Steps between C-alpha positions, in 0.01 A plus 500: 500500500771463237466125458803460273726687742379296797543168321848585378611629840370201696493214248760606244842355432432177313265601218556735205185712457349605171423867570284632783165358386287373791258221405187490716255257338455249219226342294543238229804576285530857634647673804437861607723754673409743776395761241269261316727441199470143374773267374467177303685241709677274253714367785211374717672627816813290431297220341271447800168659393428229244124559540545875486481726802220436749321230304145485642513126573823532700381814681176327599681187621748699710225719647285200590791310655620806694163501678524127576856394588831651391753276678513133589829334602608198301470267799122544460305400189306766308218473248615773259859377504385150409275630219783711357754216521261266320430756227871568449610137468220446247660752259860398574673219310362174642841378619518792751225417752656663809539865601667730748331840531723804551478878460723586204700362213831528681355304793383232258849472350664480843263221600564314175876514556454366853282210384752415227780478755286290734402263220848451350718559807726705270618860552544670161285651225518568129328806353525701180667822394249786486259305720310684773338326797480762776716685750473311828824320582392167354334644190789743450742208497344366181435843347770595250522881485831596668377843617237329716748248642795726578512595865322183617762235431555220584167357386385141451728303269366557148640444151349725232497357149408667172124499441398268214841326505432132569868404475594743778217366713622145442846596631364690801276235661704286739437260787491809726220675309179515701301677230500677167280811507394687188228703332328393179499867399752729670297807583728743681789469256323546169212254444742232381307187400646161591526252215312171537830317443670677792205459736454132413873443547477657845223258594687198364831588665336559837325162480819320403711659775257516788465879511171682547368715214346825628314719250434858604152586364465809717474736203383253235224315683122540479469573131772757456649306204170376355507174698408442863873445561796557269630143547215392274674657199792257536313207651728467803409377850699677774527354849417838655324802352515846661196728476402856597400821315176390327426244771303738723337712230677807639516389865851420634544125485757236411514121484700209373366171374689170518486129432391215726862383521600831658193496726610161632828635648344798681497508878301715740680832545699466176345826383239747620334837458300717738304682231521253211164353407293749697125480433512853359770413245334170416167671436673733255684212336185292464314791340795556264508138381124500447527823300781367278267210424165678466637777277712258291803721562767239429390458139436874476862572595627303205265671256560853630874438528518420129294813427731714714818367340361544148378852576839593644679364195275701272542822698878463539592361159809671368566696821882506538489490881322163508710183492239229570145429617442162670305317767234244588139587573476832681869497601669712236830679447594785270879495485661831411841598367527758777415544868137438588480731804419819303222317314345376824506847652353665190235231470370568849539875529416601141279221372325358807632142471693297758736229374796314650870457423661160449867578503647827375360494144174304515150636548287228661121474478299297751148636450201369695333200340175700498643776278287588197610530138424873514728537801771300323475729199525808724808357668671408173444848358657651812796262488560579133495874569736473797750287306486714188583804712840345574808624322704186423 
């Protein structure tokens, strides 16, 4: 079977492919194609494989649970769901003791927007330019990129203000604002780091004006930035926090956490999910949390992130095509003075490394938290070669 042809014919239309490579298995920081060629995955399957591919602890937990119970509706209690929920709230900020379990980041954002409206009885939202929160109708409403939004208007009423501009945020929050939603680090648009002043202003303004503060930690959570959650860098306390990607250790899972005040306004039937919080997903999530803890991966992310940034700066010093290198933990951007697409293609096809774009000129690195220094050095050498091949 020509797998690429079949996928494109049946599933194509919404995703730009990077060549005809067919990936068939993964282990640790590496994935392998149908011919056995291996690729260093510095994108962690879109930031999801935080523990690497097929981490033994997650594989064992999923296998064991699949032989026991895979589904249990939420109108019945379940032992694994309870154990996972308890483990998750223990690593979350202490002011967020309640959870809704979903299946993806976009689902988590949609649920957060609903809860904000229910809590405030207001209709509108404030989000940031270059912010990305998903592509379901609710999440798309607060996502900024026009090319994603065109064709689906009208969306939920949303005002987009300049990221890191506290004065614009001050003007945008009104008595009709249900919530402000933002990322501490904007991943999809360039690994743009929020300033503590802007983030703290967002918290203060929401408190003063009765709006809910939603922080999207879908890409930044679970050690990606060198902290359990990126809000810790700025010391802010959101009313709702959206989670996914690293939550399930590679298994599809989403959630959002919220305060007791929001829990107090919920009513039966206010939200629901058929598959959210399944025992199978919760077993994976529990194993992931335990692995982050037992392997000290949160601290490790900060240490290895500094090593990766320093190694990149050394390898790319004086290269005309490079504008900037930035990031937090193992969430890193190499901003170019030219289009990044040719670099990404060359990296994969010629150098055996998979990386991600973040806008038209930024190469984004989201390596697994289990990556080794030797693998980092291999990846940096490949990146340097691919960039130096450019004619700027």
